[in-house]
DOLO-740513 format. One record per atom (N, C-alpha, C, O): x, y, z. Coordinates in steps of 0.2 Angstrom, whole numbers, plus 5000, padded with zeros to 4 digits. Each point is the difference from the previous one (the first is absolute). Example, Ala and Ser with C-alpha at 12.3 -4.5 7.8 and 13.67 -1.06 7.14 Angstrom:
BEGIN
506649725039/499650065000/500450065000/500549995003/499350064993/500450065001/499650055003/500350065001/
***
This chain:
BEGIN
489554205060/499649974994/499750054996/499650045003/500449954990/499650044996/499649964995/500249944999/499250084999/499649964996/499750054994/499850055001/500349924993/499750034994/499549954997/500249945000/499350094997/499549964997/499750034994/499850065001/500049904994/499750034994/499749944996/500449964998/498950045001/499749954995/500249935001/500249974995/499850015011/500249925001/500749995001/500249945001/500250115000/500749995001/500350035006/499850065001/500549915003/500250035007/500849995000/500349954998/500050105005/500750005001/500150025007/499850065002/500649905002/500250025007/500850015000/500449974997/499850085007/500750015001/500149985008/499750035004/500749924997/500149995007/500349925000/500249974995/499850015012/500249935001/499549954997/499450005002/500849954994/499549964997/499749955005/499449994999/500949995006/499749955004/499550045004/499549975001/500650095002/499650035004/499350024996/499550005002/500750024992/499450034995/499649944999/499450005000/500949944998/499549944999/499649985006/499549984999/500850035006/499749985007/499450045001/499449985002/500750094997/499550055002/499550024995/499450025001/500849984992/499650034995/499749954995/499650024996/500649925004/499749954995/499749945004/500349975005/499150024993/499649955004/500249934998/500349994995/499649975010/500249934998/499549974995/499450025000/500849934996/499649974995/499750054995/499449994998/501050065000/499750054996/500450014993/499850044996/500849935003/500450014994/500049944996/500049945002/499950074991/500049954995/500749974998/500149944999/500350115001/500749984997/500550045004/500050065000/500549915003/500650035003/500649994996/500249944999/500250114999/500749994997/500550035005/499950065001/500549905001/500550025005/500750004997/500349954998/500150115001/500750004998/500350045006/500250064999/500049915006/500350035006/500750024999/500349984995/500050065010/500750005000/500349935000/499849965004/500850034993/500349945000/500549985005/500349955000/499950105004/500550005005/500749984997/500449965002/499850084992/500649994996/500450075000/500550004996/499250055007/500450065001/499950054995/500450054999/499149954997/499850054995/499850075003/499749995006/500450064991/499850075003/499450024997/499950014994/499649995010/499350034999/499950075002/499850005006/500350054990/499950075003/500450015006/499750035005/500949954996/500450015006/499949955005/500450015005/499249944994/499949955006/500349944997/499749974995/500750005009/500449944998/499549945001/499749995005/500349964990/499649945000/500449955003/500349954997/499850065010/500549955004/499850005007/500050055003/499949894999/499849995007/500649985004/500549994997/499550025010/500649985004/500249934999/500649995000/498949964999/500249934999/499449974996/499550035000/500749914997/499549974996/499349985004/499550004998/500749985009/499449985004/499550065001/499449994999/500950075002/499550065000/499650014994/499450025000/501049974994/499650014994/499549954999/499450024998/500749925004/499549954999/499450005005/499449994998/500750045008/499550015005/499550054997/499450005001/500950064996/499750054997/499549984995/499550014999/500949944996/499649984995/499449955002/499550014997/500649955008/499549965002/499450045002/499449975000/500750085004/499550045002/499650034995/499349995000/501050044994/499550034995/499749944996/499550014997/500849935002/499749954997/499449985003/499549984997/500550015010/499449985004/499450054999/499549994999/500750085001/499550054999/499750004993/499450004999/501049984996/499850004993/499549944999/499550014997/500649945006/499649945000/499350025003/499549984998/500550065008/499450025003/499650044996/499450005000/500950044996/499750064996/499649974993/499650034998/500749915000/499749974994/499349975001/499849985005/499850034990/499449975000/500049925000/500649984998/498949985003/500149935000/500249974993/500349955000/499550094995/500249984993/500650044997/500150004994/500250035011/500650054997/500649964999/500149955001/500450094995/500649984998/500650045003/499950065001/500649915000/500650045003/500649984996/500249944999/500250114998/500649994997/500650035004/499950065002/500649904999/500550035005/500749994996/500249954998/500250105003/500750004997/500450015006/499950035005/500849954994/500550025004/500749984997/499949974995/500650045008/500749974997/500049935000/499649965004/500850014992/500149934999/500249975007/499849945001/500650095003/500349975006/499450005006/500149965004/499450084995/499550005006/499449974997/499549985005/500450014989/499349964998/499949945003/499549985002/501049974999/499949945003/499750015007/499649965002/500650095002/499750015007/499250024999/499649985004/500350064991/499350034999/499649934998/499450005002/500949964994/499649944997/499849965006/499449985000/501150005004/499849965006/499550035004/499649975003/500550094999/499650045004/499250004998/499649995004/500450024989/499350004997/499649934999/499450005000/501049955000/499749944998/499549975005/499549974998/500550055008/499549985005/499550055001/499550005004/500550064992/499550065001/499650014994/499550045001/500749944993/499750024994/500249944995/500549975001/499150034993/500249954995/500550034995/499850054997/500849925002/500450034995/499949964994/500149945000/499750094995/499849974993/500649994995/500049964997/500450105003/500550004996/500650035003/499950055003/500749934995/500650035001/500350034994/500349964996/499750105003/500150044994/500750025000/500350035005/500149974989/500650034999/499950064995/499849994994/500450075008/500050064995/500750004998/500550025004/499649964990/500750004997/500250064996/499550024996/501150005004/500250064996/500750004998/500449975004/499850064991/500750014999/500350065003/499650045003/501049974997/500450055004/500650024996/500449964998/499650115000/500550034996/500650025005/500550024998/499449985009/500550025005/500549945001/499949954998/500550075006/500649955002/499749955005/499650025005/500549924993/499749945004/500649985005/500650014999/499249945005/500549975005/500549974996/499949974994/500850035008/500549974997/500249935003/500449964997/499450035009/500349945004/499449955002/500149965004/499350064994/499449965000/499550024995/500150044996/499349925004/499550024995/499650065002/499649995005/500450064991/499650065001/499349985000/499749964996/499950085007/499249995001/499750044994/500150064999/499549914997/499750024994/499249995001/499749994995/500150005011/499349995001/499750025007/500550015004/498950004997/499750015006/499449965001/499649994995/500349985011/499549955001/499350035002/500050065003/499549914995/499350035002/499649945002/500049954997/499650055009/499649955002/499350024998/499850065002/499849904995/499350014999/499649965004/500049945000/499650095005/499649975005/499350025000/499850054998/499849905004/499350025001/499749975007/500349955003/499250084999/499749985007/499649934999/500149965004/499550044990/499649944999/500249974993/499950034995/500449915005/500349984994/499449974995/500149984994/499350025009/499449984996/499650064998/499549994997/500750075005/499650064998/500450065000/500250035005/500149994989/500450064999/499950024993/499849964996/500450105003/500050034993/500649984996/500650015003/499349974991/500649984996/499750014993/499749954997/500450114999/499750014994/500549984994/500450044997/499549895002/500549974995/500050044993/500550014998/498950015000/500050034993/500350065000/500250024994/499950025011/500350065000/500850005000/500350064999/500049895002/500749995001/500349954995/500649995001/499149994994/500249954995/500750034997/500050064998/500449895001/500650024996/500149954994/499749955000/500850074996/500149964994/500349935002/500449995004/499349954993/500249945001/500549984994/499749994995/500950025006/500449994994/500049944996/500150004994/499849945010/499949944996/499550004995/500049984994/499450055008/499450004996/500050064995/499949994994/500450075008/499950064996/500650004995/499950024994/500749955007/500550014996/500249944996/500150004994/499949945010/500249944996/499449964997/500149964996/499350065006/499449984997/500049925000/499849974995/500450005011/500049935001/499249975001/499650045002/500349904996/499449975001/500049955006/500549965001/499050055003/500049955006/499649944998/499450004999/501049945000/499649944997/499849965006/499749954999/500350075007/499749975006/499350015000/499649965003/500150094994/499350024999/499749964995/500349994994/499150005006/499649974995/499450044998/499550015004/500550024990/500550004995/500650045002/499950055005/500749944992/500650045001/499850084999/499650024996/500750025009/499950074999/500650045001/500549985003/499650084994/500650045001/500050025008/499550015003/501150004999/500150025007/499750075001/500050044995/499849985011/499850075001/500550054999/500649995001/499250074996/500450054999/500150055006/500450045000/499249955005/500050045006/500049965006/499749945000/500650085006/500049965006/500050055006/500250064999/499749915007/500150045006/500850005001/500349954999/499950115003/500750005002/500349955005/499649995004/501049994995/500349955005/500250055006/499850055001/500649925003/500250035006/500750034999/500350025005/500049994989/500650044999/499850064995/499849994995/500250075008/499850064997/500650044997/500450015004/499650014990/500550034997/499850074998/499750024995/500450035010/499850074999/500750045001/500349995005/499850064991/500650045000/499950045007/499550035002/501149985001/500050055006/499950074997/500150014994/499750035010/499850074999/500750044999/500450005005/499850024989/500650044999/499950085000/499450024999/501150015001/500050075001/499750044994/499650055001/500549924993/499750034994/499349984998/499750024995/500049935009/499349984998/499550055002/500150045005/499449974991/499550055002/499749995007/499850055003/500149894999/499749995007/500550015006/499850005006/500850024993/500550005005/499850065005/499850064998/500349935008/500050055005/500649995005/500349945000/499950115003/500650005004/499949965007/499950025005/500249914994/500049965005/500449944999/500149974995/500350005011/500549954998/499749934999/500449964998/499050035003/499749934998/499350004997/499649965002/500350084994/499450014996/499849944997/500449974996/499050005004/499749944997/499750024993/499750065000/500449904995/499750024994/499250004999/499749965004/500150084992/499250004999/499849944998/499549975002/500850004993/499849934998/500049955005/499549964999/500950045006/500049955005/499350015004/499749955002/500250115000/499450015004/499349994996/499549985002/500650044991/499449984996/499849935000/499449985001/501149984999/499849935000/499749985006/499549965000/500850065006/499749985006/499350035001/499649965003/500350104996/499450035001/499449974995/499549995003/500750004991/499549974996/499849935002/499449985000/501149985002/499949935002/499650005006/499549965000/500650085005/499849985007/499550065003/499950005006/499850044989/499550045003/499550024994/500249984994/499250055007/499650024995/499850075001/500250035005/499550004990/499950075000/499650025006/499549965002/500650095001/499750025006/500349975007/499850025005/500649934994/500349975006/500550055003/500250054997/500049945009/500550045004/500749975000/500049945002/500550094996/500749985000/500450045005/500050065000/500449905004/500450035005/500749994999/500249944999/500250115002/500750005000/500350045006/500050065000/500249905005/500250035006/500750045000/500250035004/500249954991/500750034999/500050034993/500449974996/499350085003/499850024993/500650034996/500050004994/500550035009/500650024996/499750064995/499750055003/500449944991/499750054995/499349994998/499850024995/499949935008/499249994999/499949974993/499550024997/500949945001/499849964994/499449965000/499650004996/500349975010/499449965001/499450045000/499549984996/500550075007/499450055000/499950024993/499450014998/501150014999/500050034993/499749954995/499550024996/500749925005/499749944995/499349995002/499649994996/500350005011/499349995002/499550054997/499449984998/500850085002/499550054998/499949994992/499450014998/501149984999/500049994992/499649944999/499650004994/500349955010/499649944999/499450005003/499649955000/500250115003/499350005002/499949985007/499449985002/501150015002/500049975007/500150065004/500250064998/499549935009/500250055005/500749995003/500249944999/500150105005/500649995002/500150035007/499750065001/500849915003/500250035006/500850005000/500249945000/500150115000/500850005001/500250035006/499850055002/500749925001/500350035006/500850014999/500349964997/499950105005/500750014999/500350055005/499650045002/501049945001/500350045005/500350074998/500050055003/500349944991/500450064997/499650054998/499549994996/500650085006/499650054997/500250014992/499650024996/501049975003/500250014992/499649954996/499850024995/500249925007/499649954996/499250015001/499749984995/500150055010/499350015001/499850054994/499549994997/500950065002/499950054995/500049974993/499550024996/500949935003/500049974994/499349964999/499750004995/500149975010/499349965000/499550054999/499549984996/500450075007/499550054999/499950024993/499550014997/501150005000/500050024993/499849944995/499650004996/500749945005/499949944996/499349975000/499749984996/500050035010/499349975001/499550054999/499449994999/500850085000/499650054998/499550035005/499550024999/500849975008/499650025005/500150085001/499550035003/501149994996/500150075001/500650034995/500449964998/499550105000/500650034995/500450045004/500550034998/499449985009/500450045004/500149975007/499549975002/501050055002/500149985007/500450055003/500550024999/499150015006/500350055005/500250064995/500650035002/499049994993/500250054996/500549984994/500150054996/500249895004/500449984995/499649974994/499649955001/500650074993/499749974994/500349934999/500650005000/499049954999/500349935000/500149994992/499549994997/501150005001/500249994993/500549945000/500450005005/499649964990/500549954999/500750035000/500150054996/500449925007/500750025000/500250004993/500049954997/500350105001/500450004993/500649975000/500550025004/499649934992/500649965000/500650034996/499850054996/500849935005/500650044997/499950004993/500150054997/499849895000/499950004992/499450054998/500150024994/499449985010/499550054998/500250075000/499850044996/500649985009/500250065001/500550024994/499950064997/500549895000/500450024995/499650014993/500150044996/499349925004/499650014994/499750075000/499950034995/499949995011/499650075001/500550054998/499950054997/500749945005/500650054999/500150014993/500150054997/500049894999/500150004993/499550034996/500150044995/499249955007/499550024997/500050085000/499850044996/500349985010/500150085002/500550034995/499950064998/500749915002/500550024995/499850014993/500150054997/499649895001/499750004993/499650064998/499950024995/499650005010/499650054999/500350074999/499750044997/500949965005/500450074999/500250014993/500250054998/499849894998/500350014993/499450004995/500150004994/
***
């Protein structure tokens, strides 16, 4: 296990379950966002996201779910993602252990080839859970979105006395439309399942306050920690891969070097082409 820390932000490299058990106090975390391996065979820095069988995957998942619940404060919130095929199992497991307030769909389009003999998947499910349904953080004013009926159609609600225009803003519903992170996007990092900054901004704004601590036990390229820092929260990120650890140290601003290596964002193919063209133009 390795630990890195700076100005309210901690990064651990190692096994998430063991680190949560030994390094994080029970009832100490305000918000936990969990985006675990989905057991669908993706390659994460040479490690396949695939268990021997579904039962093994679910037993592993149930273990870290129980740990996460223990680490939450009494008024804390838990957001959990997984694949569409495994979310029903998570849902049933959690129903007797925590309060599920919302079942969210993160919907997105795909330019890639979709299934041809069934309906391809264009969403990922998210559970929004709280320990105490009568006492939890939800910052309504920080996440308001346009209410199209009121803002665009300018309809009047005649049920009210006197009649009034419909509201122009509202709390988002449980279907969220955020673009997936694409190769040419400025926020892109080299990771097979990077989550959008906008998705984490909504979650962190809604379910934590400045100075709160946000935990992501499967941090990947540390988008959760990156956004938490930007929004004035503290963060704890855990990641097994050394490659992604280095990305996290850079994105969270904990270190500019690792074992003598200067940590810089990977230059993408199209950026290399621009640099080469600029260099050629300078010759003329």
